C-alpha positions, 0 to 999 in steps of 0.5 A: 806211229805217223799217219800219211795223208791230208786233214779235213782242213788240207782238202777244203782248203785246197777246194776253196783255192780250186772254186776262186781260181775257177771263178778267176778264169770264168770272169776273164772268159766272159771278158774275152767272150765280150770283145770277141762277139763284139770283133766278130760283129764289126769284122762280118760288117766290115766283109758285107761293106767290102761285099758291096763295094766289090759287087759294084765294080764287078756288075758295073753299078751302084750296090748299096749296103742298108743298115737300120738303127732302131732294128740293129741290123744291116743288109748287103745287096741279095744277101739275108739280114744280118742283126747285131748281137743283143746288148750291142748299140749302132751309130751311124754317119752317112751322106744325107742321100743315104738318110732316107728316115731316121731309123735307115740308113746306107752307102752306096758303092759306085762302079768305079769302086768310090762311096757315098762314104761315112761312118759306123760305131759299133759299141758293147760295154764299154768298147767300141769299134769303128768302121770308116768307109772312104768316099773317093776311094771306097777304102773300109777300114776299121778300127778298134777303141785303142787305135782311135 
């Protein structure tokens, strides 16, 4: 008489295969989590820069977004300070007039929408995103590492 069912070895093989599959999925998700962190932080900084520019145009007065490289934070006018996610690096290239110290730099926007211009690079692991601020038009553009 034949018995139907699975042997202990067959069950263990299936469990090992499931464990390997679960580990692979978890590893891939951690990579996408890092990518979403830098993407989200980059988009938030772009939004803060655009907010600052729009405030300058609407209020007809200069507005300035300040970045603290040491603290890895930034602050738009009238908004609370935002700290970047842990492990993220920040590099800023700004007009000399907007760099009051080694730790801080800023982007000034004028009532016509123009700015002092510059560039911010956010780095997380080996991925980086660059934000360009055009001095003449004040246009703010975000480039991810594969587009540069």
